[in-house]
LOVEXGU-551285 format. One line per 10 residues: number of its first residue (from 1); for each residue x, y, z of N, C-alpha, C. Coordinates in steps of 0.02 Angstrom, whole numbers. Example, Ala and Ser with C-alpha at 12.3 -4.5 7.8 and 13.67 -1.06 7.14 Angstrom:
1> 660/-284/390/615/-225/390/660/-165/390; 642/-112/354/684/-53/357/645/2/394
END
This chain:
1> 42/-58/0/0/0/0/45/62/0; 26/110/-39/64/172/-42/21/228/-14; 51/268/30/17/324/61/50/388/38; 11/435/14/38/499/-7/6/554/35; 46/585/78/20/641/118/23/703/76; -27/744/79/-30/805/39/-99/811/8; -102/833/-54/-165/842/-89/-200/774/-99; -264/772/-81/-302/710/-88/-352/719/-144; -355/671/-190/-402/673/-246/-446/611/-244; -507/617/-271/-551/559/-275/-534/519/-337
11> -572/466/-351/-556/421/-407/-562/455/-475; -599/511/-479/-605/548/-543/-551/601/-550; -511/612/-497/-458/662/-500/-477/729/-471; -538/736/-445/-560/799/-415/-527/809/-347; -505/871/-333/-473/886/-269/-524/879/-212; -503/844/-158/-546/834/-100/-520/871/-39; -457/891/-38/-428/925/19/-356/904/29; -329/919/88/-259/903/103/-256/857/163; -208/811/161/-195/769/219/-133/796/255; -126/780/318/-70/806/359/-4/777/337
21> 49/813/350/116/786/339/153/813/280; 122/850/237/158/877/180/166/826/124; 193/847/68/197/802/10/258/755/15; 246/692/31/299/641/31/266/574/20; 307/526/-3/282/458/-14/308/413/40; 267/369/64/288/320/114/256/253/96; 297/202/95/271/135/82/246/106/148; 184/82/149/155/52/208/136/-20/192; 154/-66/236/134/-135/226/178/-176/181; 239/-153/168/283/-191/125/315/-248/165
31> 337/-299/130/369/-356/161/438/-335/186; 457/-354/247/524/-336/272/579/-369/230; 637/-338/230/693/-364/190/741/-405/233; 755/-383/295/802/-419/338/771/-484/364; 812/-535/374/788/-601/394/747/-600/458; 767/-566/513/726/-566/574/657/-536/562; 654/-481/526/589/-450/511/547/-494/466; 579/-526/418/544/-570/372/516/-630/409; 555/-658/456/531/-715/495/471/-696/538; 474/-638/568/418/-615/610/355/-606/567
41> 362/-574/509/306/-564/463/278/-631/439; 322/-677/420/300/-743/395/266/-783/450; 292/-777/512/262/-813/568/191/-789/581; 180/-723/580/113/-696/590/66/-718/535; 88/-713/473/46/-732/416/30/-807/418; 79/-847/434/69/-920/438/20/-937/494; 27/-903/551/-17/-916/608/-90/-900/590; -101/-846/553/-169/-829/531/-197/-882/484; -155/-907/439/-177/-960/393/-193/-1024/432; -152/-1039/483/-164/-1098/524/-230/-1092/562
51> -244/-1032/586/-307/-1020/621/-366/-1035/575; -362/-1011/513/-416/-1024/465/-422/-1098/450; -366/-1133/444/-367/-1205/432/-403/-1241/490; -387/-1222/551/-418/-1255/609/-493/-1240/614; -513/-1179/598/-584/-1162/599/-622/-1202/545; -593/-1206/485/-624/-1244/431/-629/-1318/449; -576/-1346/479/-577/-1416/498/-631/-1430/550; -637/-1386/599/-689/-1394/651/-758/-1391/619; -767/-1347/569/-831/-1341/534/-848/-1405/496; -797/-1443/477/-807/-1507/442/-812/-1565/491
61> -812/-1551/555/-819/-1604/605/-753/-1636/626; -697/-1606/607/-632/-1633/626/-607/-1596/688; -560/-1626/723/-531/-1596/782/-460/-1575/766; -438/-1519/796/-370/-1494/783/-336/-1477/849; -270/-1476/846/-231/-1457/904/-164/-1428/880; -155/-1362/888/-90/-1333/870/-38/-1352/922; 23/-1363/899/76/-1384/944/137/-1340/937; 170/-1328/992/233/-1291/994/281/-1333/1035; 344/-1318/1032/393/-1356/1072/421/-1416/1035; 412/-1419/970/438/-1474/930/510/-1457/908
71> 546/-1508/887/614/-1498/862/610/-1482/787; 609/-1418/771/600/-1396/702/654/-1420/655; 715/-1423/680/771/-1445/637/763/-1519/617; 747/-1561/666/738/-1632/652/676/-1644/608; 622/-1608/623/560/-1616/585/571/-1593/513; 606/-1537/504/621/-1512/437/662/-1562/398; 711/-1593/431/753/-1643/398/711/-1703/378; 666/-1725/423/621/-1781/409/577/-1767/349; 553/-1704/343/509/-1685/288/548/-1666/225; 615/-1665/229/655/-1649/170/657/-1575/154
81> 650/-1533/204/651/-1460/193/722/-1433/200; 737/-1382/164/802/-1350/168/802/-1301/227; 849/-1308/273/852/-1263/331/871/-1192/310; 899/-1185/250/917/-1119/224/855/-1080/201; 806/-1115/175/748/-1082/145/682/-1094/181; 680/-1142/227/617/-1160/260/624/-1160/336; 572/-1139/369/571/-1143/442/500/-1162/463; 493/-1211/505/427/-1235/527/404/-1190/584; 346/-1161/575/318/-1114/624/272/-1150/672; 232/-1197/647/183/-1229/688/169/-1299/662
91> 152/-1344/707/130/-1411/690/58/-1416/713; 14/-1441/670/-57/-1448/687/-77/-1521/680; -102/-1549/735/-132/-1616/731/-204/-1607/707; -224/-1647/659/-291/-1642/631/-319/-1712/623; -378/-1723/648/-408/-1789/642/-476/-1792/675; -499/-1852/689/-563/-1863/720/-552/-1899/786; -578/-1871/840/-568/-1904/905/-611/-1967/909; -590/-2011/951/-625/-2075/961/-695/-2063/987; -741/-2106/967/-810/-2102/992/-812/-2116/1067; -762/-2152/1093/-759/-2167/1165/-729/-2111/1206
101> -703/-2059/1172/-671/-2003/1208/-723/-1965/1250; -704/-1952/1312/-747/-1912/1356/-707/-1851/1379; -733/-1792/1365/-699/-1731/1386/-701/-1727/1462; -644/-1710/1492/-642/-1701/1564/-673/-1633/1581; -702/-1628/1640/-732/-1564/1659/-679/-1509/1662; -697/-1450/1641/-650/-1394/1641/-670/-1344/1695; -619/-1315/1725/-631/-1263/1775/-611/-1197/1745; -653/-1147/1754/-638/-1080/1729/-646/-1032/1787; -597/-988/1795/-599/-937/1846/-659/-891/1833; -697/-872/1884/-754/-828/1873/-733/-761/1843
111> -773/-736/1796/-758/-673/1762/-748/-616/1812; -789/-613/1864/-784/-560/1913/-718/-560/1952; -686/-619/1956/-622/-624/1991/-564/-604/1946; -576/-598/1881/-524/-584/1834/-529/-513/1804; -590/-491/1792/-602/-427/1758/-636/-378/1805; -614/-316/1803/-647/-263/1842/-678/-214/1792; -743/-209/1794/-779/-163/1749/-779/-94/1779; -763/-44/1740/-763/25/1764/-823/63/1739
END
């Protein structure tokens, strides 16, 4: 996305007014160039895609579980990925739980003990 501060025009080219900051160009939303920034950007984008995958799987009646704490180097080697070009961000288990599975009761802290409404 490109943002131009200064004179603002509508889609027909008619002047609509001025935006703050004076006339300059600034690139907004571009992909980072340095590896740490690129990894952070890719991790966020991948996590959003994983979220959509898990929601879609649940809608189809499948169960999902995202996992962290895996050995990415060994898993990448097992999958035949190049450590120079690939990095595993998340592992997701996807399947159907057993019909004999019984969910254990869950305890949740009362909202009033956690949140203070002002």
